[in-house]
Backbone as ProteinMPNN parsed JSONL, in Angstrom:
{"seq_chain_A": "MSLKYAVLAALLEGDASGYDLTKVFDASVANFWSAVPQQLYRELEKLESDRLIVGRVVEQDRRPNKRVFSVTDAGRADLHTFTTVSARPMAMRDDLLVKLQAVDVGDLAAVRAAVAERTDWARAKLARYERSRERILAGRDEADYLREAERVGPYLTLLRGRLFEEDTIRWGEVVLKILAQRSSDLAAKSAGSGRSRTAPAGSG", "coords_chain_A": {"N_chain_A": [[92.413, 97.374, 102.504], [89.314, 98.482, 101.225], [87.527, 98.307, 98.077], [85.974, 100.482, 97.996], [87.321, 102.904, 98.838], [89.209, 103.226, 96.853], [87.59, 103.759, 94.667], [86.316, 106.147, 95.496], [88.577, 107.803, 95.669], [89.373, 107.794, 92.993], [87.282, 109.195, 91.836], [87.844, 111.731, 92.604], [89.144, 112.858, 90.542], [87.234, 113.928, 88.977], [83.79, 114.212, 87.813], [82.327, 111.128, 86.813], [81.116, 108.48, 84.78], [80.007, 105.048, 85.194], [81.231, 103.617, 83.147], [83.247, 105.422, 82.384], [84.736, 105.305, 84.705], [85.721, 102.7, 84.69], [87.617, 102.932, 82.684], [89.353, 104.792, 83.826], [90.323, 103.288, 85.97], [91.645, 101.279, 84.56], [93.626, 102.742, 83.264], [95.101, 104.155, 85.201], [94.566, 103.764, 88.049], [94.865, 101.044, 88.221], [97.515, 100.468, 88.689], [97.84, 100.309, 91.359], [95.545, 99.258, 92.461], [93.25, 96.819, 91.611], [90.275, 96.068, 89.75], [87.333, 94.601, 88.408], [84.907, 95.536, 85.867], [82.251, 94.81, 86.75], [82.514, 94.738, 89.523], [83.065, 97.425, 90.026], [80.685, 98.73, 89.237], [78.87, 97.65, 91.073], [79.985, 98.674, 93.418], [79.659, 101.425, 93.04], [76.869, 101.63, 93.21], [76.516, 100.953, 95.901], [77.973, 102.975, 97.208], [76.497, 105.205, 96.46], [74.097, 104.619, 97.699], [74.946, 104.841, 100.314], [75.315, 107.507, 100.409], [77.756, 108.645, 99.857], [78.57, 109.255, 97.4], [77.034, 111.017, 94.651], [74.684, 110.667, 92.061], [73.895, 111.802, 88.728], [71.955, 112.468, 85.807], [73.207, 112.825, 82.579], [72.41, 114.358, 79.643], [72.845, 113.412, 76.236], [73.614, 114.216, 72.887], [72.617, 112.309, 70.127], [73.513, 110.052, 71.316], [73.013, 107.579, 73.897], [71.682, 108.774, 77.011], [73.724, 109.333, 79.896], [74.713, 108.294, 83.208], [76.358, 110.042, 85.645], [78.756, 110.276, 88.314], [79.647, 111.929, 91.355], [81.79, 112.869, 94.089], [80.499, 113.298, 97.327], [80.287, 115.697, 100.08], [80.277, 114.159, 102.355], [81.52, 111.897, 101.389], [84.091, 112.882, 100.846], [84.853, 113.498, 103.435], [84.906, 110.955, 104.538], [87.006, 109.856, 103.047], [89.058, 111.478, 104.006], [89.201, 110.625, 106.678], [89.979, 108.001, 106.194], [92.627, 108.362, 105.302], [93.959, 108.751, 107.652], [94.26, 106.367, 108.887], [96.35, 103.621, 109.681], [98.238, 102.085, 107.127], [98.163, 98.792, 105.895], [100.963, 96.6, 105.471], [101.97, 95.567, 102.194], [101.14, 92.373, 101.016], [102.787, 89.901, 99.269], [101.85, 87.719, 96.678], [102.713, 85.599, 94.334], [102.625, 83.711, 91.522], [104.728, 83.305, 89.734], [107.045, 83.596, 91.259], [106.83, 81.363, 92.856], [107.222, 79.397, 90.944], [109.912, 79.943, 90.328], [111.058, 79.326, 92.773], [110.804, 76.624, 92.694], [112.311, 75.87, 90.533], [114.555, 74.243, 90.324], [113.725, 71.639, 90.259], [112.04, 71.728, 88.234], [110.822, 72.645, 84.928], [113.219, 74.134, 83.321], [113.444, 75.676, 80.956], [110.785, 76.447, 80.524], [110.284, 78.02, 82.76], [112.134, 80.063, 82.359], [110.985, 81.188, 80.087], [108.623, 82.126, 81.179], [109.574, 84.101, 82.926], [110.72, 85.836, 81.061], [108.422, 86.616, 79.698], [107.052, 87.993, 81.742], [108.854, 90.092, 82.128], [108.77, 91.394, 79.628], [106.11, 92.179, 79.685], [106.2, 93.999, 81.796], [107.795, 95.96, 80.62], [106.074, 96.905, 78.628], [104.013, 97.908, 80.192], [105.37, 99.878, 81.597], [105.966, 101.625, 79.509], [103.412, 102.524, 78.929], [102.848, 103.863, 81.309], [104.731, 105.885, 81.123], [103.723, 107.357, 79.024], [101.41, 108.28, 80.252], [102.563, 109.857, 82.208], [103.75, 111.886, 80.672], [101.439, 113.035, 79.665], [100.247, 114.018, 82.015], [102.181, 115.858, 82.94], [102.258, 117.636, 80.817], [104.138, 119.106, 79.236], [105.492, 120.502, 81.2], [108.257, 120.571, 83.558], [109.063, 118.195, 86.151], [109.448, 119.442, 88.68], [108.181, 121.957, 88.388], [105.563, 121.117, 87.906], [104.898, 119.762, 90.317], [104.988, 121.88, 92.047], [103.01, 123.602, 91.117], [100.645, 122.213, 90.563], [97.21, 121.461, 91.243], [96.481, 119.06, 92.408], [98.518, 116.413, 93.542], [98.425, 113.756, 94.041], [97.645, 111.719, 92.026], [99.957, 111.774, 90.432], [101.92, 110.905, 92.174], [101.128, 108.283, 92.753], [101.372, 107.237, 90.226], [104.119, 107.465, 89.942], [104.947, 105.507, 91.756], [104.051, 103.212, 90.414], [105.614, 103.336, 88.064], [108.267, 103.082, 89.092], [108.046, 100.559, 90.221], [107.649, 98.882, 87.968], [110.021, 99.403, 86.592], [111.827, 98.267, 88.39], [110.978, 95.613, 88.251], [111.706, 94.998, 85.634], [114.525, 95.228, 85.776], [115.041, 93.193, 87.646], [114.019, 90.973, 86.23], [115.788, 90.863, 84.045], [118.215, 90.237, 85.329], [117.57, 87.728, 86.477], [117.009, 86.216, 84.162], [119.539, 86.172, 82.985], [120.962, 84.694, 84.877], [119.554, 82.246, 84.797], [119.973, 81.525, 82.145], [122.728, 81.072, 82.144], [122.82, 78.959, 83.935], [121.397, 77.041, 82.532], [123.133, 76.655, 80.396], [125.364, 75.652, 81.754], [124.32, 73.257, 82.791], [123.78, 71.904, 80.429], [126.364, 71.585, 79.417], [127.455, 70.015, 81.402], [125.875, 67.739, 81.152], [126.602, 66.917, 78.591], [129.304, 66.354, 78.994], [129.096, 64.255, 80.789], [127.895, 62.37, 79.165], [129.923, 61.857, 77.307], [131.855, 60.674, 78.923], [130.636, 58.281, 79.549], [130.599, 56.941, 77.143], [133.214, 56.671, 76.381], [136.02, 54.699, 75.327], [137.233, 51.866, 77.174], [140.336, 51.946, 78.938], [143.43, 50.184, 78.127], [144.787, 47.444, 80.011]], "CA_chain_A": [[91.601, 98.48, 102.008], [88.228, 98.045, 100.367], [87.399, 98.974, 96.791], [85.27, 101.745, 98.277], [88.188, 104.075, 98.888], [89.833, 103.383, 95.54], [86.589, 104.41, 93.817], [86.182, 107.535, 95.946], [89.787, 108.532, 95.286], [89.357, 107.957, 91.537], [86.286, 110.208, 91.503], [88.403, 113.052, 92.86], [89.584, 113.375, 89.25], [86.108, 114.612, 88.353], [82.602, 113.393, 87.606], [82.565, 110.009, 85.902], [80.124, 107.407, 84.702], [80.603, 103.753, 85.488], [82.127, 103.29, 82.036], [84.426, 106.28, 82.522], [85.52, 104.845, 85.84], [86.474, 101.501, 84.297], [88.776, 103.389, 81.923], [90.273, 105.405, 84.792], [90.985, 102.196, 86.696], [92.553, 100.581, 83.655], [94.728, 103.604, 82.849], [95.944, 104.693, 86.276], [94.366, 103.143, 89.361], [95.276, 99.64, 88.166], [98.884, 100.251, 89.137], [97.857, 100.043, 92.798], [94.332, 98.567, 92.895], [92.571, 96.276, 90.44], [88.853, 95.736, 89.886], [86.654, 94.357, 87.139], [83.767, 96.447, 85.738], [81.105, 94.413, 87.573], [82.789, 95.175, 90.893], [82.963, 98.883, 90.074], [79.275, 99.118, 89.175], [78.265, 97.305, 92.363], [80.493, 99.6, 94.43], [79.002, 102.712, 92.809], [75.516, 101.538, 93.774], [76.614, 100.964, 97.364], [78.428, 104.295, 97.633], [75.378, 106.134, 96.311], [73.149, 104.293, 98.759], [75.513, 105.371, 101.567], [75.389, 108.957, 100.218], [79.149, 109.084, 99.745], [78.611, 109.844, 96.054], [75.707, 111.337, 94.14], [74.611, 110.488, 90.618], [72.994, 112.665, 87.964], [71.837, 112.058, 84.41], [73.73, 113.775, 81.597], [71.825, 114.113, 78.327], [73.831, 113.442, 75.155], [73.06, 114.213, 71.535], [72.915, 111.152, 69.271], [74.013, 108.938, 72.132], [72.169, 107.399, 75.082], [72.046, 109.545, 78.19], [74.552, 108.561, 80.83], [74.649, 108.697, 84.607], [77.703, 110.314, 86.156], [78.808, 110.334, 89.767], [80.639, 112.811, 91.965], [81.968, 112.629, 95.519], [79.809, 114.249, 98.196], [81.079, 116.153, 101.227], [80.407, 113.005, 103.25], [82.532, 111.024, 100.791], [85.397, 113.495, 101.077], [85.156, 113.348, 104.86], [85.268, 109.545, 104.735], [88.356, 109.707, 102.504], [89.975, 112.137, 104.948], [89.377, 109.707, 107.807], [90.743, 106.849, 105.705], [94.051, 108.683, 105.21], [94.552, 108.783, 108.998], [94.371, 104.986, 109.377], [97.595, 102.974, 109.269], [98.131, 101.198, 105.965], [98.763, 97.473, 106.097], [102.016, 96.28, 104.488], [101.52, 94.761, 101.06], [101.513, 90.961, 101.037], [103.015, 89.453, 97.891], [101.5, 86.354, 96.292], [103.077, 85.635, 92.92], [102.866, 82.364, 90.984], [106.031, 83.234, 89.082], [108.069, 83.386, 92.277], [106.732, 79.953, 93.266], [107.891, 78.647, 89.875], [111.349, 80.116, 90.508], [111.444, 78.576, 93.97], [110.811, 75.198, 92.34], [112.925, 75.705, 89.221], [115.599, 73.206, 90.326], [113.114, 70.343, 89.929], [111.037, 72.02, 87.221], [111.205, 72.808, 83.532], [114.008, 75.366, 83.304], [113.103, 76.464, 79.772], [109.458, 77.017, 80.718], [110.394, 79.086, 83.757], [112.805, 81.174, 81.676], [110.0, 81.811, 79.202], [107.679, 82.854, 82.031], [110.256, 85.311, 83.395], [110.836, 86.721, 79.903], [107.089, 87.159, 79.451], [106.794, 88.984, 82.789], [109.72, 91.245, 81.867], [108.206, 92.094, 78.478], [104.862, 92.788, 80.148], [106.589, 95.161, 82.583], [108.255, 96.999, 79.687], [104.895, 97.486, 77.983], [103.29, 98.69, 81.193], [106.176, 101.068, 81.868], [105.779, 102.537, 78.38], [102.1, 103.144, 79.113], [102.985, 104.813, 82.415], [105.497, 107.036, 80.647], [102.784, 108.184, 78.255], [100.55, 108.942, 81.236], [103.368, 110.901, 82.848], [103.861, 113.001, 79.728], [100.134, 113.687, 79.593], [100.044, 114.758, 83.264], [103.099, 116.992, 83.005], [101.841, 118.563, 79.755], [105.235, 119.985, 78.838], [106.199, 121.065, 82.356], [109.15, 119.629, 84.219], [108.448, 117.651, 87.359], [109.48, 120.416, 89.771], [107.13, 122.94, 88.148], [104.267, 120.467, 88.088], [104.643, 119.509, 91.737], [104.81, 123.162, 92.72], [101.851, 124.333, 90.624], [99.452, 121.389, 90.368], [96.203, 121.482, 92.297], [96.554, 117.751, 93.07], [99.726, 115.653, 93.193], [98.207, 112.343, 94.342], [97.748, 110.834, 90.861], [101.344, 111.707, 89.961], [102.7, 110.114, 93.129], [100.801, 106.864, 92.564], [101.988, 106.871, 88.952], [105.55, 107.304, 90.226], [105.113, 104.179, 92.367], [103.899, 102.222, 89.357], [106.788, 103.39, 87.181], [109.422, 102.52, 89.791], [107.801, 99.125, 90.385], [107.903, 98.201, 86.698], [111.457, 99.507, 86.331], [112.48, 97.26, 89.233], [110.634, 94.305, 87.691], [112.534, 94.81, 84.437], [115.899, 94.947, 86.225], [115.031, 91.862, 88.258], [113.844, 89.974, 85.181], [117.026, 90.753, 83.264], [119.196, 89.515, 86.144], [117.136, 86.334, 86.591], [117.178, 85.563, 82.861], [120.97, 85.939, 82.798], [121.348, 83.583, 85.759], [118.964, 80.998, 84.3], [120.646, 81.176, 80.891], [124.022, 80.496, 82.507], [122.575, 77.645, 84.552], [121.008, 76.138, 81.452], [124.361, 76.348, 79.668], [126.192, 74.792, 82.616], [123.707, 71.927, 82.864], [123.96, 71.269, 79.121], [127.768, 71.185, 79.328], [127.646, 68.898, 82.341], [125.225, 66.561, 80.567], [127.428, 66.487, 77.457], [130.52, 65.758, 79.547], [128.727, 62.966, 81.371], [127.641, 61.443, 78.061], [131.201, 61.464, 76.72], [132.553, 59.779, 79.83], [130.006, 56.961, 79.509], [130.857, 56.266, 75.864], [134.641, 56.6, 76.11], [136.497, 53.312, 75.405], [138.003, 51.557, 78.377], [141.778, 51.907, 78.707], [144.032, 48.847, 78.204], [145.45, 47.152, 81.273]], "C_chain_A": [[90.508, 97.95, 101.093], [88.249, 98.828, 99.052], [86.755, 100.346, 96.957], [86.185, 102.952, 98.179], [88.922, 104.3, 97.571], [88.876, 104.087, 94.582], [86.429, 105.87, 94.207], [87.382, 108.368, 95.513], [89.824, 108.773, 93.781], [88.389, 109.064, 91.133], [86.754, 111.619, 91.866], [88.904, 113.693, 91.564], [88.479, 114.157, 88.548], [84.935, 113.664, 88.181], [82.877, 112.305, 86.571], [81.394, 109.052, 85.925], [80.8, 106.107, 85.098], [81.592, 103.349, 84.415], [83.408, 104.122, 82.106], [85.345, 105.747, 83.611], [86.313, 103.584, 85.5], [87.72, 101.884, 83.502], [89.815, 104.028, 82.839], [91.039, 104.327, 85.544], [91.998, 101.515, 85.809], [93.792, 101.416, 83.35], [95.632, 104.029, 83.983], [95.795, 103.94, 87.589], [94.867, 101.707, 89.382], [96.704, 99.421, 88.633], [98.962, 100.073, 90.646], [96.591, 99.362, 93.299], [93.571, 98.098, 91.668], [91.111, 95.964, 90.754], [88.272, 95.522, 88.503], [85.428, 95.261, 87.081], [82.58, 96.091, 86.631], [81.289, 94.857, 89.021], [82.61, 96.677, 91.027], [81.507, 99.332, 90.078], [78.569, 98.801, 90.49], [78.695, 98.288, 93.448], [79.865, 100.976, 94.271], [77.592, 102.718, 93.396], [75.55, 101.638, 95.293], [77.023, 102.347, 97.874], [77.313, 105.329, 97.512], [74.344, 105.892, 97.394], [73.615, 104.849, 100.103], [75.702, 106.889, 101.524], [76.827, 109.495, 100.246], [79.432, 109.627, 98.349], [77.185, 110.161, 95.657], [75.746, 111.21, 92.622], [73.65, 111.474, 89.976], [73.029, 112.216, 86.509], [72.342, 113.185, 83.51], [73.145, 113.414, 80.235], [72.886, 114.286, 77.243], [73.122, 113.417, 73.815], [73.536, 112.98, 70.782], [73.522, 109.969, 70.021], [73.099, 108.787, 73.333], [72.636, 108.302, 76.232], [72.877, 108.676, 79.126], [74.417, 109.132, 82.234], [76.071, 108.873, 85.113], [77.63, 110.538, 87.659], [79.881, 111.319, 90.219], [80.679, 112.542, 93.467], [81.239, 113.71, 96.312], [80.754, 114.718, 99.31], [81.299, 115.006, 102.21], [81.471, 112.043, 102.724], [83.929, 111.562, 101.002], [85.811, 113.356, 102.543], [85.581, 111.916, 105.172], [86.669, 109.27, 104.209], [89.389, 110.325, 103.441], [90.261, 111.228, 106.137], [90.229, 108.508, 107.406], [92.242, 107.143, 105.672], [94.733, 108.72, 106.578], [94.79, 107.384, 109.56], [95.654, 104.359, 108.847], [97.344, 102.03, 108.097], [98.817, 99.878, 106.254], [99.862, 97.233, 105.062], [101.462, 95.374, 103.395], [102.026, 93.328, 101.203], [101.641, 90.471, 99.604], [102.611, 87.994, 97.728], [101.677, 86.292, 94.781], [103.422, 84.227, 92.443], [104.258, 82.231, 90.377], [107.139, 82.991, 90.098], [108.025, 81.956, 92.822], [107.418, 79.076, 92.218], [109.412, 78.747, 90.017], [111.851, 79.342, 91.718], [111.608, 77.092, 93.649], [111.585, 74.903, 91.067], [113.936, 74.562, 89.184], [115.045, 71.806, 90.086], [112.085, 70.518, 88.817], [111.613, 72.099, 85.828], [111.9, 74.166, 83.4], [113.626, 76.264, 82.128], [111.754, 77.148, 79.934], [109.5, 78.163, 81.718], [111.091, 80.297, 83.152], [111.824, 81.921, 80.78], [109.004, 82.64, 80.012], [108.295, 84.153, 82.555], [110.397, 86.316, 82.256], [109.498, 87.378, 79.589], [106.755, 88.245, 80.475], [107.613, 90.252, 82.547], [109.196, 92.067, 80.694], [106.914, 92.822, 78.861], [105.164, 94.05, 80.949], [107.066, 96.298, 81.687], [107.063, 97.691, 79.017], [104.122, 98.364, 78.96], [104.049, 99.972, 81.525], [106.01, 102.095, 80.748], [104.432, 103.251, 78.493], [102.144, 104.178, 80.234], [103.745, 106.065, 81.974], [104.612, 107.96, 79.814], [101.842, 108.932, 79.182], [101.296, 110.079, 81.916], [103.489, 112.125, 81.944], [102.549, 113.769, 79.63], [99.88, 114.532, 80.849], [100.922, 116.003, 83.312], [102.771, 118.054, 81.956], [102.915, 119.585, 79.426], [105.991, 120.618, 79.986], [107.221, 120.071, 82.877], [108.525, 119.239, 85.556], [108.38, 118.673, 88.487], [108.371, 121.451, 89.619], [105.752, 122.339, 88.393], [103.944, 120.296, 89.567], [104.432, 120.805, 92.519], [103.479, 123.813, 92.351], [100.557, 123.527, 90.594], [98.497, 121.492, 91.558], [96.232, 120.192, 93.101], [97.81, 117.028, 92.608], [99.548, 114.156, 93.419], [98.33, 111.421, 93.149], [99.177, 110.702, 90.347], [102.177, 110.827, 90.877], [102.384, 108.625, 93.009], [101.379, 106.365, 91.241], [103.484, 106.649, 89.129], [105.822, 105.936, 90.833], [105.013, 103.083, 91.307], [105.1, 102.171, 88.44], [108.0, 102.746, 87.832], [109.276, 101.008, 89.973], [108.122, 98.375, 89.105], [109.374, 98.284, 86.312], [112.219, 98.453, 87.138], [112.201, 95.853, 88.715], [111.493, 93.996, 86.465], [113.972, 94.478, 84.829], [116.0, 93.553, 86.815], [114.924, 90.781, 87.191], [115.101, 89.773, 84.362], [118.098, 89.983, 84.025], [118.849, 88.035, 86.215], [117.343, 85.591, 85.276], [118.652, 85.265, 82.586], [121.44, 84.75, 83.634], [120.82, 82.254, 85.223], [119.594, 80.565, 82.984], [121.99, 80.525, 81.183], [123.85, 79.108, 83.102], [122.196, 76.625, 83.486], [122.234, 75.71, 80.656], [125.244, 75.395, 80.453], [125.639, 73.372, 82.672], [123.882, 71.174, 81.547], [125.393, 70.775, 78.966], [128.043, 69.986, 80.23], [127.057, 67.617, 81.774], [126.044, 66.021, 79.404], [128.692, 65.803, 77.946], [130.254, 64.395, 80.133], [128.494, 61.93, 80.284], [128.928, 60.967, 77.426], [131.936, 60.477, 77.606], [131.971, 58.387, 79.799], [130.352, 56.198, 78.224], [132.338, 56.139, 75.549], [135.117, 55.139, 76.234], [137.335, 53.088, 76.657], [139.49, 51.487, 78.033], [142.323, 50.489, 78.823], [144.775, 48.67, 79.505], [146.878, 46.779, 81.087]], "O_chain_A": [[90.755, 97.064, 100.275], [88.9, 99.866, 98.937], [86.973, 101.251, 96.151], [85.854, 103.926, 97.503], [89.224, 105.439, 97.215], [89.3, 104.916, 93.777], [86.409, 106.742, 93.339], [87.229, 109.497, 95.047], [90.256, 109.836, 93.335], [88.655, 109.796, 90.179], [86.12, 112.598, 91.473], [89.069, 114.91, 91.488], [88.745, 114.946, 87.642], [85.068, 112.457, 88.379], [83.57, 112.535, 85.58], [80.763, 108.841, 86.961], [82.012, 106.063, 85.31], [82.658, 102.809, 84.712], [84.508, 103.605, 81.915], [86.567, 105.737, 83.464], [87.441, 103.414, 85.963], [88.761, 101.239, 83.629], [91.016, 103.831, 82.653], [92.251, 104.432, 85.735], [93.102, 101.202, 86.256], [94.885, 100.872, 83.194], [96.824, 104.247, 83.763], [96.79, 103.523, 88.181], [95.252, 101.2, 90.435], [97.075, 98.29, 88.947], [100.02, 99.727, 91.173], [96.551, 98.926, 94.45], [93.277, 98.896, 90.778], [90.764, 95.637, 91.889], [88.668, 96.182, 87.542], [84.949, 95.712, 88.121], [81.962, 96.983, 87.213], [80.339, 95.299, 89.668], [82.067, 97.155, 92.023], [81.136, 100.221, 90.844], [77.759, 99.596, 90.967], [77.892, 98.691, 94.289], [79.565, 101.632, 95.268], [77.175, 103.7, 94.009], [74.722, 102.317, 95.9], [76.474, 102.831, 98.864], [77.193, 106.222, 98.352], [73.778, 106.837, 97.945], [72.804, 105.273, 100.926], [76.188, 107.486, 102.485], [77.07, 110.646, 100.611], [80.399, 110.358, 98.136], [76.237, 109.643, 96.247], [76.722, 111.6, 91.981], [72.699, 111.926, 90.613], [74.021, 111.654, 86.046], [71.954, 114.343, 83.662], [73.353, 112.31, 79.733], [73.721, 115.188, 77.316], [72.148, 112.687, 73.628], [74.722, 112.651, 70.801], [73.985, 109.006, 69.411], [72.469, 109.758, 73.754], [73.83, 108.555, 76.395], [72.748, 107.452, 79.144], [74.056, 110.294, 82.421], [76.89, 107.958, 85.02], [76.597, 110.931, 88.202], [80.892, 111.511, 89.543], [79.71, 112.045, 94.042], [81.351, 114.896, 96.004], [81.864, 114.207, 99.46], [82.363, 114.89, 102.818], [82.224, 111.45, 103.496], [84.853, 110.806, 101.302], [86.981, 113.123, 102.846], [86.495, 111.687, 105.964], [87.44, 108.543, 104.837], [90.465, 109.763, 103.645], [91.409, 111.076, 106.554], [91.084, 108.055, 108.166], [93.047, 106.266, 105.983], [95.962, 108.721, 106.652], [95.446, 107.231, 110.591], [96.002, 104.551, 107.682], [96.369, 101.278, 108.08], [99.922, 99.849, 106.795], [99.713, 97.619, 103.903], [100.601, 94.529, 103.641], [103.205, 93.104, 101.478], [100.709, 90.61, 98.812], [102.981, 87.141, 98.535], [100.884, 86.865, 94.034], [104.393, 83.627, 92.905], [104.894, 81.183, 90.487], [108.079, 82.248, 89.816], [109.056, 81.402, 93.205], [108.115, 78.122, 92.565], [110.119, 77.754, 89.848], [112.941, 78.771, 91.69], [112.431, 76.397, 94.244], [111.521, 73.782, 90.563], [114.156, 73.971, 88.127], [115.794, 70.889, 89.749], [111.349, 69.587, 88.49], [112.742, 71.677, 85.577], [111.248, 75.21, 83.371], [113.499, 77.478, 82.289], [111.59, 78.299, 79.531], [108.817, 79.171, 81.536], [110.688, 81.434, 83.4], [111.839, 83.151, 80.727], [108.592, 83.719, 79.587], [107.622, 85.182, 82.619], [110.212, 87.515, 82.461], [109.447, 88.562, 79.254], [106.232, 89.299, 80.113], [107.115, 91.36, 82.743], [109.18, 93.297, 80.755], [106.664, 93.941, 78.414], [104.472, 95.058, 80.806], [106.779, 97.465, 81.955], [107.051, 98.912, 78.862], [103.637, 99.435, 78.595], [103.443, 101.027, 81.711], [105.922, 103.295, 81.009], [104.324, 104.439, 78.188], [101.544, 105.247, 80.12], [103.43, 107.173, 82.408], [104.73, 109.183, 79.885], [101.51, 110.09, 78.93], [100.727, 111.141, 82.168], [103.348, 113.26, 82.399], [102.543, 114.995, 79.525], [99.353, 115.64, 80.752], [100.457, 117.08, 83.684], [102.987, 119.244, 82.19], [102.641, 120.782, 79.346], [107.042, 121.219, 79.765], [107.08, 118.866, 82.668], [107.581, 119.875, 86.026], [107.365, 118.765, 89.177], [107.695, 121.791, 90.591], [104.886, 122.964, 89.005], [102.852, 120.643, 90.017], [103.759, 120.805, 93.549], [102.88, 124.501, 93.178], [99.473, 124.111, 90.599], [98.916, 121.595, 92.711], [96.035, 120.205, 94.316], [98.131, 117.03, 91.419], [100.412, 113.366, 93.039], [99.048, 110.424, 93.226], [99.569, 109.633, 89.878], [103.043, 110.086, 90.412], [103.279, 107.792, 93.148], [101.82, 105.221, 91.139], [104.051, 105.739, 88.526], [106.8, 105.277, 90.48], [105.803, 102.139, 91.307], [105.56, 101.089, 88.074], [108.691, 101.947, 87.199], [110.256, 100.268, 89.89], [108.795, 97.345, 89.143], [109.92, 97.329, 85.759], [113.146, 97.824, 86.627], [113.084, 94.996, 88.735], [111.949, 92.866, 86.286], [114.569, 93.554, 84.277], [116.939, 92.814, 86.517], [115.65, 89.787, 87.235], [115.448, 88.643, 84.019], [118.812, 89.169, 83.44], [119.718, 87.181, 86.038], [117.808, 84.452, 85.279], [118.978, 84.224, 82.017], [122.21, 83.912, 83.167], [121.543, 81.258, 85.196], [119.735, 79.369, 82.729], [122.355, 79.538, 80.544], [124.626, 78.196, 82.818], [122.63, 75.474, 83.54], [122.363, 74.544, 80.285], [125.804, 74.449, 79.898], [126.393, 72.402, 82.608], [124.103, 69.963, 81.54], [125.623, 69.682, 78.448], [128.772, 69.066, 79.86], [127.649, 66.544, 81.892], [126.169, 64.807, 79.244], [129.112, 64.791, 77.385], [131.07, 63.482, 80.003], [128.845, 60.761, 80.444], [129.033, 59.803, 77.04], [132.571, 59.546, 77.109], [132.69, 57.407, 79.994], [130.395, 54.967, 78.216], [132.69, 55.546, 74.529], [134.678, 54.42, 77.132], [138.041, 53.978, 77.131], [139.857, 51.02, 76.955], [141.75, 49.668, 79.539], [145.332, 49.625, 80.046], [147.576, 46.503, 82.063]]}, "name": "protein", "num_of_chains": 1, "seq": "MSLKYAVLAALLEGDASGYDLTKVFDASVANFWSAVPQQLYRELEKLESDRLIVGRVVEQDRRPNKRVFSVTDAGRADLHTFTTVSARPMAMRDDLLVKLQAVDVGDLAAVRAAVAERTDWARAKLARYERSRERILAGRDEADYLREAERVGPYLTLLRGRLFEEDTIRWGEVVLKILAQRSSDLAAKSAGSGRSRTAPAGSG"}
């Protein structure tokens, strides 16, 4: 999938400037599609040129005027067509998993630290997602929200992000327990080997 459709889908939330869009991506879209601000601004220019979005200038008191964008009918039609196309399965490429694959010849302590860092990062991201969930629900329970909300797409993508981070935390905790036990076992084995080498020889 190109960045094009992620931008169009984000603009369904309402008119947004390029700066607004970077915040939207950081707060919600980032859980399923990442982009840096430069990429977003370039994509906005291309989408406007293709007439999938339209820009307008909004005057602001005491602040520079800003240009905001909204999805056109052509953009909505393009998004509709996109939803009919089969989605490719996600391909995982993760440096941390390569480190784990090589941990038996690597630095066990360093890999444990990397897994702990990833787990802590997932906890922080999950906490942010939970705050987003509370903001979306606005005091309603999930059943009421899903029944009454005009759009449920943002909630469903947020649900995917929350479940992903919850799974990452569970996985990290299991891996850290296994690596801690392995580290302990290796230390005990090394200590036992050292004692056997220094033990006095028995008399004949």
